[in-house]
C-alpha positions, 0 to 999 in steps of 0.5 A, a space after each residue: 188598856 187591854 192586856 197583851 196576850 203572848 203565845 209561846 211554843 210548847 217546850 218540846 218544839 223549842 229545841 232543834 236538837 230535840 226535834 231532830 232526835 224525835 224525827 230520827 227515832 220515829 223514822 228508825 222505828 218505822 223502818 224497823 217495823 217495815 223490815 220486820 213485816 216485809 216478806 223480803 226483810 229488805 228496805 225498798 227492794 222492788 220485786 218482779 212479782 207478788 209472790 204467794 204469801 200463804 204457806 204451800 203446806 202445813 208441816 207437822 212440828 215433828 218433821 222439822 223441815 227448816 232444821 239445820 240450815 247452812 249459814 251464808 254471808 249472802 245479802 238477800 237485799 242486793 241481787 247479782 242477777 237481773 229478773 224481768 217483770 214476772 208477767 212478761 216472763 210468764 207470757 214469753 215462756 208460754 209463747 216459747 213452749 207453744 212455738 216449739 215446732 216439729 223442726 225440733 222433733 226432726 233433729 231430736 236424738 234417737 235413744 237406744 232401746 232394748 233390755 240389759 242387766 243394768 238400767 244404763 247398759 253398763 257400757 265399755 269405755 270404747 262403746 261410751 266414747 263412740 257416741 260423743 260425736 253426733 256430727 258424723 253419726 246419727 245412730 241411737 244414743 244409749 241413754 238409760 231405760 234399758 230396764 223399765 223405770 219402776 214407777 206407777 202408771 198414774 205417775 208416768 201418765 202425769 209426767 208425760 202430761 207435763 209439757 212446759 217447765 218441770 222442777 225435779 228433785 229426789 230423796 233416797 234413803 230418807 237423806 233429806 227433807 221435802 221443802 216447799 219453794 218460796 217466792 213463787 208467783 200465783 201463775 207459776 203453780 199453774 204453769 210449772 210441774 213439781 215432781 219429787 222422786 222418793 224410795 220406800 225408806 223415805 216414804 215410810 218416814 213421811 207416813 210416820 209423820 202423817 204427811 201422806 196417807 198409807 192407803 193413798 195411791 197418789 201423793 202430793 205435799 204442797 206443790 210437790 207430786 210425790 213419785 215412789 220409785 222401787 229402787 230394788 229394781 235399779 242400783 244398790 247405791 241411793 246416790 246412783 238412783 238419784 242420778 236418774 231423775 237428775 240427768 235423765 229428766 228429758 226422758 222422764 218428762 219427754 214433752 217438757 221444754 225446760 227443766 230445773 233440777 234441785 238437790 233436796 238439800 236446797 230450798 228454792 227461794 226464787 220463782 222457777 220461771 224467773 230463773 229459767 228466763 234469766 239464766 237460760 233464755 236470756 243467755 241463749 244457752 242450752 243449760 245453766 249451772 253454778 261454778 264451784 266455789 273453790 275448785 277450777 280444775 277437775 283434778 282438784 275435785 278428784 283429790 278432794 273427793 278422795 281426801 274427804 271420802 266422798 266416794 269409798 273406792 279410791 282406786 276406782 277414782 284413780 282409774 276414772 281420772 287416768 281414763 280421762 287423762 288418757 283420752 285428752 282431759 286437760 286442766 282448765 285454761 282461758 282457751 276453754 272460755 266461754 266455759 268459766 270453770 271445769 268444776 260445777 256445783 251441780 246442786 241446781 241445773 237449769 236446762 232447755 230441752 234440745 239436742 245439746 243439753 239432752 246429748 250432754 245429759 245422756 253422755 253424763 249418765 253413761 259416765 256416772 254409771 260406769 264409774 260413780 255418781 260424783 258428777 263433777 268428775 265427769 263434767 268437763 271431760 264430757 263437755 269438752 269432748 262432745 260434738 256438737 258443743 253444748 252451750 252452758 252459762 256457768 254463773 257465779 257462786 253469788 248467783 247460786 246463793 241468791 236463788 236457794 237456801 241450803 240445809 244439812 242432810 238428815 242425821 242418821 242413827 248409829 245403827 244406820 251409820 254402822 251398816 253403811 260403813 261396813 258395806 262401803 268401807 273405804 278402799 285405800 289407793 295404790 301409789 299416787 297419780 305420778 306412778 304406775 306399778 312403781 315406775 314413772 309415770 301416770 297417764 295424768 302426769 302431764 295434766 298435773 304438771 300443767 295444773 301446778 304450773 298454772 297455779 304458780 303463775 
């Protein structure tokens, strides 16, 4: 008789526990490898676009563009903001730009012309406040440029040719590093202008790192066109010079329809077209800006500014707040809705260029020239007092953390710090907000009592 042949399973398949262990091991290895190689570092995250993968600029190792990143707890794999399909967004924004009609131009602001000792005219309180109501007055609005903005003719021509979306930033006194945006789509480089305003000090640093040529008259670093500003003809304060491109972007780029201001300490990680569409166009607002992560009331920011020496003249801060209190500044309350807060984080500002956002920007600039470049202090007063009202999407802090990475400012050498400290030594304030000339009461007493009463309920 023939011999019975029996087959047995290999030992590796005889144990169910071993099979499940191997399956778990291989699955874990696959997911780990996918996460490491994925651009988003996320599992199964869908993207509204296929971003450019190649580096936009090759930095020298000495520059350290990614040094001193500020840690965050944000999740890069879950987003609090919805983005539409990238190609649909590109098409919609192009159509909106093309459809911008002469009807908008007929209702546009007219700006004051002339010559003055300062770039903005250094207007009195009465003069500045007289332009807040555009419903009854159609005179020319003061909006900077009462002195020539000192840039080259070639840069000015390039800025006038930008007729769609512009992304703007600035570095004065070599305070930050130039960083390329991440996550931008292939068509964005064609449709969006990127302009970085710098001064001579910053320019020299870029030349020392070999990032721009010393003899070249036009400069570009990655997507950024570099515009050199002769700051000697503007303000002594580098921060105030940075306020010009931050708040007068609609005048520097008179033909642009949308803009995004990005502080140089930030690196955009979301395509600017997606941001404009999601935060401005879809919300049907004039502009979008983040709420402050900690403060709700203007006076909270003013106190923090004084306490942490964010501005050196404490008496001037006090005078600014008393001026606003005297003319009607109120603490935030639910009656101010849909404005969600009185204090923004203005590191990113998105605008639809039109009467609302342009008037707001002009009025803001005038206040900042009159007092100091701490724009969070004037924000609520200008917003609440101007007519017609400006529509603002004050989005959550979680959204802000999703759209940009934050880095610390450049470290300064000891010699620079000593020169800075002697030229702008902090001035101590006179008696507090509740007392004037040693007698009660300050013009901000009612504001403070209302704010403290709200905080106790």
